[in-house]
C-alpha positions in Angstrom: 99.2 118.6 116.8 95.6 117.1 115.8 95.3 115.4 119.2 92.4 117.7 120.1 90.5 117.3 116.7 90.9 113.5 117.0 90.3 113.1 120.6 93.3 111.2 121.7 97.0 111.1 120.8 96.8 107.1 119.7 93.7 108.3 117.4 96.0 110.8 115.8 98.8 108.4 115.7 96.8 105.6 114.2 95.1 108.1 111.6 98.7 109.4 110.4 100.3 105.9 110.3 97.4 104.6 108.2 97.6 107.6 105.9 101.7 107.3 105.3 101.3 103.1 105.0 97.7 102.7 103.7 97.3 100.0 106.0 98.6 98.3 109.5 97.8 96.3 112.5 98.0 97.2 116.2 101.4 95.9 117.3 103.1 97.0 114.3 101.6 100.7 114.9 102.0 100.6 118.7 106.0 99.2 117.9 106.1 102.4 115.8 105.1 104.9 118.4 106.2 102.9 121.4 102.7 102.6 123.0 100.7 99.9 124.7 99.0 97.6 122.1 95.8 98.0 123.6 95.4 101.5 123.3 96.1 101.1 119.6 93.7 98.3 119.1 91.2 100.3 120.9 91.3 103.1 118.6 91.4 100.8 115.5 88.3 99.1 116.6 86.7 102.7 117.2 87.6 104.2 113.8 86.2 100.8 112.1 83.0 100.9 114.0 82.7 104.5 112.8 83.2 103.5 109.3 86.7 105.2 108.6 88.4 101.9 108.6 87.9 98.4 107.3 89.4 95.4 108.4 90.6 92.0 107.3 92.1 88.7 109.4 95.1 87.4 108.0 96.1 84.2 110.2 95.9 85.7 113.6 96.4 89.3 112.6 93.6 91.9 112.0 95.0 94.2 109.4 93.1 97.7 109.2 93.1 100.1 106.0 90.9 103.0 105.2 87.4 102.2 103.9 87.1 102.9 100.3 83.3 103.7 100.5 83.4 106.3 103.3 83.2 109.6 101.7 85.0 111.2 104.6 88.0 109.3 103.9 89.8 111.6 101.2 89.2 114.9 102.9 90.3 113.5 106.0 93.4 112.2 104.3 94.0 115.7 102.6 94.2 117.0 106.2 96.6 114.2 107.4 98.7 115.0 104.6 99.3 118.5 105.5 99.6 117.6 109.0 102.4 114.9 108.3 104.0 117.6 105.7 104.3 120.2 109.0 105.6 117.7 111.8 108.4 118.8 113.7 111.8 116.8 112.6 112.1 114.9 115.8 108.6 113.5 115.4 108.7 112.2 111.8 110.8 109.0 112.6 107.6 106.8 112.4 106.7 107.9 109.0 110.1 107.7 107.3 110.3 105.0 104.7 111.6 101.7 105.6 111.0 98.2 106.0 107.7 97.1 107.5 108.0 93.2 107.6 110.5 90.9 108.8 113.1 89.4 106.0 112.6 85.9 105.1 114.6 83.3 106.9 118.0 82.8 105.9 118.0 85.9 103.4 121.3 88.3 103.8 121.3 91.7 103.9 
């Protein structure tokens, strides 16, 4: 949908994912779309270098989120919201609400 505007399908998916969930890390996003982790990580680094994203390391995981200081983030997220609302039904699964972290060990359900 926005692949041409963002330059790649990976960039489109990363941005839509972060718009929907506010933050994410390479492996998590790659699993959501069944894509290679290195392709997603490359896009995350590129978007961070461009100033749209910021990251923080938790243990061995680098978590990315929107850069609140970038003036282009709000208008971009408006565009991404329109794109999410107009996704074909067969492409909506990765953006559906759901558990994104593993359950605590020993917890039922």
